[in-house]
N, C-alpha and C positions, 0 to 999 in steps of 0.2 A: 677416464678420471673425472671428466663434469658428471658424470653418471652417479659416481660415487660420492662425490661432493653436495652434489644435490641430496643424496637420501640421507648423509652426515646434517647437511643442515635440517631437512626436514623432521630429523628424529632429535635433532637439539630443540625444536620448534614444539615439538608435540610434548618431551618431557617438561618444557616450559610451559605450557600450557596447562599442562595438570599438575604440576607440583601445586598450586593454590587450594586444589582440590583435596589433594593427599595429603598435605600438611591438615588438612582442616579435619581429614578423618583422622590423620594418626591423635591430632590433638585433643581433639573432641569425643574420639570415640573407641580408640583402642588402647591408648592411655588411661583412661578413666575406669574404663574395663579391668586394664590389667592392673590397677591399684584396686578396685574391688576383689579382685581373684587374690592379688599380693597379701591383701590382709587375712585373709581365712587362714593363711602358715603361719602366720606368727602369735599363736596362741600359746597364752603361757604355759598352758597343757599337754603340747604337742602338737607339732606341725600337723599331723592330720585330724586331730582332736574334734575340730567343729562337725567335721563330715561324718568320724565316728557318732557322735550326739545326734547326730542327726539321723542315719541307719539305724542307730538302736533306738528310735522311736517309733513304738508302732504307728500313733495318730501322722507322722510327718510322712512315711512310707506309705500310708494310705493315701494321703493327701497328694504323691507325687504320682501314684500311678493313678489315682481318679481323673489327674492333669492330664496323664497321658491317654489316657483311654477316650476322653473327651476329646481329643485332639485328635486322634485317629478316629474315632467314627465321624464327626464333624469331617474331616476330610474326605474319609470317603462317600460318605451321605452328598458331601458337595461336588465330589467328579461325579458321581451318577448324573446326580442336575444337572451339573453344570454342563455336562458332554451333552445331553440331549438340549440343553436348548442353548448352547453356542452350535450344535451341528443344524438344527432348523432355523437358525440366524442367519449362518453363514451361506446356506444353499435359499434363501428368500432373495425376491427381485430387490433392486435398489432401494425404491423408496418405503418399502415395506421393511427392509434392512435397518434401515435408520430409524424408524422406529419403535422397531421390537427392539437394538439396543438402546434407546433412549428409556425404553419400559426394564430392561433387564437391569440397569445400571440406576435408575430414578432412586433405590432406597438409599445409595451413596451419597443422594443430595443432602440428609437427615442426619444428626449426628446419631453416635452409637447409642448414650444414653436413652433420647427419646425412639430409638426403636427397643428398647429394651422396655420402657415404660410402657408402648404400646401392647407388648408380650404380656404384660404384667393386667393390663384390663381385658385381651383375650383370656388367659389361663388363670386368671383370680376364682376364685370360691363364687363371685356373684359375676364372673365375667362372663362375656360373651358366648365362648362355648357352653359351659357349664348350665347358661341359661336357656340356649338350643336344647342342649341335651335331656335336662330335664322338662321341656315344652313338648318335644317329641316324643318323652315318654321312655326314652331309651337307658335311662337313668332314674334311682327315686331318689339320690341327694347327691350333691356337688360332690364332682370328683377334687382330690388333692393333686393337681397338676401342679403350681406354684412350687417354687424351692426342691426342687427334683432335680434327679441327671436329665433327664429326658427334657425339662423346660429349658436348660443350660444347653443343651444339644439343639433345640431347636433354635432356640434365639442367636447361637453359634451359624449355624446352615442358614438364617435368613441374612446373616452379617456380611458372609464372607461366600457367598454365593455366585455373587454380581464379580468381583474379584476371579473368580474361576473361570465364568463367562468371557470376561476381557480377554485374558488369557489364553481362551481357545480360539474363539472365533479370527483372530487374525491366522494360527495354523491352520484352521479346518477351511478357511477362504481359499490358501495357498495349493490345497492340496488338487489338482487339474482332477475335473468329473471324468476324463478322459479314463484316468488308470482305473477308477471303479468299474467303469465301463467294461472295459477290457478286463476286467477278472472276472464281472460275470459272464464276457461271450467267452472266456474260455473253461467256465464249467463250474466255476466256486458259487457255492453258495450264500447268502446273502451275511450268514454268521461266518462262514470262510473269510470272506471281502472283508468282513469288519476286524478280525481277528489277526489277519496275517495281511492286510492291507492299510486298514484305514487308523487303525490303532497303533501300529509302529509311524507311523507319518504323524502324528500326533503328539508323541512322547514330548515330542520341547515343550509344547503349550500344556500338556499334563503333569511334567515336573515342577515348570514355573508356577503355576495354578494350586499342585500340590504343598511345594513348598512356603509360599505365600497364605494359604489355609489353615497349615498345621503350624507355623511360628506366630501367626495371626492370633490362632486358638489357643493356643499354647502357653502364650502369654498374656493372654485378655484381663482384663479386672473389672469393668463395668456391667458386663454381662454376665457372669458368675455371681456377682457381687449382687445386683437385683433380682436376678432369677432363683439363683441357689443360696443365696445366703449362708448362715453360717452351715447350713448342713451341708451344702457341697460346697465346702472350703476347696479352692484349689491354688498352687502355688504362688500366683500373682497377690490374689486376695491375704496369702500365708504371708508373704515376705510384709506386704502392707501393716499389717499387726505388728508383725517382727519390730519393723522399723518406725513406726509411728505410734503406736501404742505402747507396745513396751520396750521400746528404745533399745532393742538388743540387737546392734548393730553389726556384730560380728556372725551373728545367728541369719541377719537380711542377708547379708552379701555372701553367707555361704546358699544359699537359696538361688541369689542371684548366679552365682559360680555354677550351679547344680544348673540351673534354665539355661545359661549359655553352653555350656558344656552338652549336653542334651541337644539343643537346638543346631549347634554348628556339627554332632553327629548324624545327624537326622537330613541334614542338607546335603554333606559328602554321600550317606550312604543313595539318597534320592538320584545323585548325581550319576553314582556309579550303576544303578540300576537301569538308569537312561540310557550308558553308554553300552550296557549289554545288549539292552532290546532295540536301539538305535544308531550304530557309532558316530552317525550325524550328526545326535541330536545337543552335542554339548563341543 
């Protein structure tokens, strides 16, 4: 009886402590998002008229697929580079590990706009990269690298790889070296050890990092606007144009609703994949 009272008391205390944060999330996140989405279903033309209008537009569907493509490519590249970097950092000795972590996350200390402007200087027609290529005789004229999808992806990868590294370092550190050594001693090749031992154990960090990178790149505004311009319009820049230039609030709310649904779907899909690969990942 004493134990039951203890758990009841602690359960009530837990709910009381979490109530302010829960109410804040409901009041400042869920209710505004719900109001935005609900506003798209009261159009005089019909319940689903804004969505039908959106998907009937070739330009808008192109923007949607371009945004998904940029986010997917950014996530894949960030996974590859982030995993390699995190593995090296996790296996480094103490002092060196601290220095490597600082170096890996150092870009986070500067603003998004500052980092995007740095790539403007690097990728511009008179930028560092073009001048180097011309000086080495590799090209005879400056290359058009800015305002392309490649420029946006480069800026996104540079922006989000530190988040991937931070998500993976802690997970890889907790994988005992004995497990990897046991796999090798039992005859597994390095590739088999990676696919069958290391990768499944790293799934929690991979999923967290992938979700952070995908949602961040899918909803990014400053980097696509500066490095992609009007040629590489994405959903975030299109939403800004509809809301702040055209004052089309229903159109902007429709884009916001589509972005919200896609983001939630991707998160749920990644969680499902994580459970299939490693039941202990979630």
